[in-house]
Each structure stands twice: as C-alpha cells, then as structure tokens.
Backbone bond lengths (Angstrom), bond angles and torsions (degrees), N, CA, C in turn:
res aa  C-N    CA-C-N  psi(-1)  N-CA   C-N-CA  omega(-1)  CA-C   N-CA-C  phi
1 M - - - 1.425 - - 1.537 107.98 -
2 S 1.304 114.10 141.25 1.447 116.98 -178.44 1.554 108.75 -135.64
3 Y 1.299 113.56 171.28 1.417 120.29 -179.54 1.510 110.67 -59.96
4 E 1.325 117.57 -36.48 1.456 121.07 -179.15 1.547 111.70 -64.62
5 F 1.333 116.56 -34.51 1.444 120.22 179.38 1.535 111.01 -60.95
6 S 1.324 116.34 -48.17 1.479 120.54 179.25 1.524 111.45 -61.07
7 D 1.326 115.40 -39.67 1.498 120.13 176.09 1.508 111.11 -58.87
8 A 1.358 115.63 -45.66 1.417 119.91 -176.29 1.515 112.73 -65.82
9 I 1.353 116.50 -38.92 1.490 121.04 174.79 1.514 110.49 -60.42
10 L 1.343 115.31 -47.17 1.473 119.33 -177.81 1.526 111.78 -64.12
11 I 1.342 117.06 -36.65 1.482 119.33 177.71 1.509 108.79 -64.09
12 C 1.337 118.62 -44.54 1.442 122.59 177.62 1.557 111.25 -58.95
13 L 1.307 115.61 -42.80 1.485 118.66 -179.04 1.558 108.39 -66.07
14 K 1.312 118.56 -40.46 1.456 121.20 177.32 1.538 112.43 -64.25
15 R 1.305 115.66 -41.46 1.489 120.63 176.03 1.509 109.52 -59.83
16 N 1.353 117.32 -48.49 1.464 119.38 178.47 1.478 112.62 -59.87
17 K 1.332 116.92 -40.53 1.475 120.20 178.94 1.564 110.67 -61.74
18 R 1.307 115.88 -43.90 1.433 120.18 179.86 1.547 110.62 -63.05
19 M 1.312 116.04 -36.31 1.485 121.80 -178.75 1.541 111.39 -81.48
20 G 1.319 117.40 -13.01 1.446 121.63 -178.48 1.507 115.94 77.85
21 I 1.321 115.56 29.49 1.466 119.95 -179.92 1.539 111.48 -119.50
22 K 1.301 113.73 162.23 1.512 117.89 -179.79 1.515 107.16 -100.62
23 P 1.303 117.28 147.89 1.439 130.17 1.97 1.557 110.88 -84.17
24 S 1.263 115.97 142.54 1.455 119.14 177.84 1.548 110.97 -123.80
25 S 1.347 115.54 9.23 1.486 119.61 177.91 1.535 109.84 -158.04
26 Q 1.282 114.61 164.15 1.463 119.51 176.17 1.538 110.07 -64.96
27 T 1.328 116.69 -28.70 1.458 119.62 177.43 1.546 110.96 -64.41
28 D 1.343 115.36 -39.69 1.509 119.81 177.55 1.505 108.74 -60.44
29 I 1.351 117.49 -41.75 1.480 123.49 -179.94 1.542 109.22 -62.99
30 A 1.320 115.19 -48.51 1.450 119.49 177.59 1.475 114.90 -57.84
31 N 1.289 117.01 -44.93 1.461 123.38 179.54 1.524 112.89 -63.93
32 H 1.336 115.83 -41.37 1.432 123.32 -177.75 1.550 111.14 -64.00
33 F 1.301 116.51 -42.21 1.478 122.90 -175.99 1.515 112.36 -95.66
34 G 1.302 117.99 -5.77 1.512 121.39 179.76 1.492 111.72 71.89
35 L 1.333 116.37 33.38 1.475 120.94 -179.87 1.511 109.40 -108.47
36 S 1.334 117.37 164.72 1.432 121.09 176.27 1.546 109.17 -77.88
37 K 1.324 115.27 151.98 1.489 120.68 179.30 1.515 110.99 -63.31
38 P 1.303 120.03 -43.08 1.497 118.13 178.01 1.537 112.60 -62.94
39 Y 1.326 118.66 -36.21 1.435 121.61 178.19 1.537 112.23 -64.42
40 V 1.314 116.14 -42.40 1.461 120.65 178.12 1.530 109.09 -62.11
41 N 1.337 116.73 -41.89 1.458 119.93 179.01 1.549 110.08 -61.94
42 Q 1.299 114.86 -44.29 1.452 119.75 -178.76 1.559 110.24 -64.82
43 L 1.342 116.65 -38.81 1.483 120.23 175.94 1.520 111.24 -60.06
44 I 1.293 114.62 -50.42 1.491 120.47 -175.41 1.519 110.00 -64.48
45 N 1.311 115.97 -39.17 1.490 117.86 -177.50 1.535 114.50 -89.30
46 G 1.302 116.11 6.12 1.486 119.76 171.78 1.501 113.54 77.45
47 R 1.303 118.64 26.20 1.481 120.39 -178.58 1.541 112.53 -103.36
48 V 1.340 115.66 24.78 1.458 122.32 178.23 1.535 106.29 -118.62
49 A 1.323 112.55 145.94 1.506 117.58 179.76 1.521 111.11 -54.56
50 N 1.305 116.71 140.80 1.425 123.70 -179.86 1.498 110.11 -76.80
51 S 1.311 119.08 101.33 1.443 123.60 -179.38 1.526 110.72 -135.22
52 V 1.292 116.99 174.65 1.480 119.78 179.15 1.525 109.96 -63.49
53 N 1.355 116.26 -41.16 1.460 119.82 178.72 1.517 110.62 -62.03
54 T 1.313 118.48 -42.49 1.459 122.31 178.31 1.519 109.67 -59.39
55 K 1.299 117.40 -47.87 1.469 121.71 -178.68 1.523 109.93 -62.01
56 E 1.333 119.66 -41.00 1.441 121.95 178.18 1.508 112.01 -65.38
57 R 1.319 116.70 -42.72 1.508 119.65 176.55 1.533 112.03 -61.16
58 L 1.314 115.24 -42.02 1.474 119.04 -179.99 1.511 111.19 -65.83
59 D 1.290 116.91 -38.97 1.493 121.79 177.31 1.565 108.86 -62.91
60 E 1.328 116.94 -43.78 1.432 121.18 178.34 1.557 110.97 -62.80
61 I 1.287 115.23 -42.61 1.460 119.95 178.23 1.515 111.32 -63.40
62 K 1.346 116.92 -43.63 1.450 120.86 178.20 1.520 112.59 -59.51
63 R 1.298 115.27 -42.54 1.507 119.23 178.93 1.513 108.40 -65.57
64 Y 1.344 118.33 -45.05 1.438 121.74 -177.01 1.525 114.53 -61.47
65 V 1.320 115.86 -39.34 1.495 118.59 179.46 1.501 113.47 -80.16
66 G 1.345 117.85 -13.14 1.414 121.13 -179.05 1.513 114.59 88.66
67 M 1.340 116.62 29.15 1.447 121.25 -179.19 1.494 110.34 -88.22
68 D 1.301 117.63 125.76 1.475 124.69 176.85 1.519 109.39 -81.15
69 D 1.303 118.27 142.94 1.461 119.96 177.29 1.499 112.43 -75.04
C-alpha cells in the first residue's frame, strides 16, 4: 500500500459524492462490507499488515468504489 493508493481511493469517493452515487465515504465502504470504520481507514491508508486477506479486501474495495487498475 502506498500513499498514492489512498489518494486514488479518496478521489474515487469524491467523484462518487459529486455524482450522487454510493459509495461516497469510508463509512459507506465499512457498512457495505460489514467492517468497522477505523479498520477501513487503516486498510486504505496502508496501516494493516500485508497479507492475502488484506490484498483481497483492498481489491474488493477498489472494485466497489469504481477504481480502475
């Protein structure tokens, strides 16, 4: 995870908010996946151990927010 990744996620969330679609916040992501808000923040900002589960969660989040690879 890098600083650029968190920026890209936040840009996608801002775009969604402007367009009036979900997800438009980290709270929307947390609610959709049944995760806690602090955990989603830690995932996005790269403060979670790099594991297979973390990579899968991040891929799910990327798809959900509409981020292209």
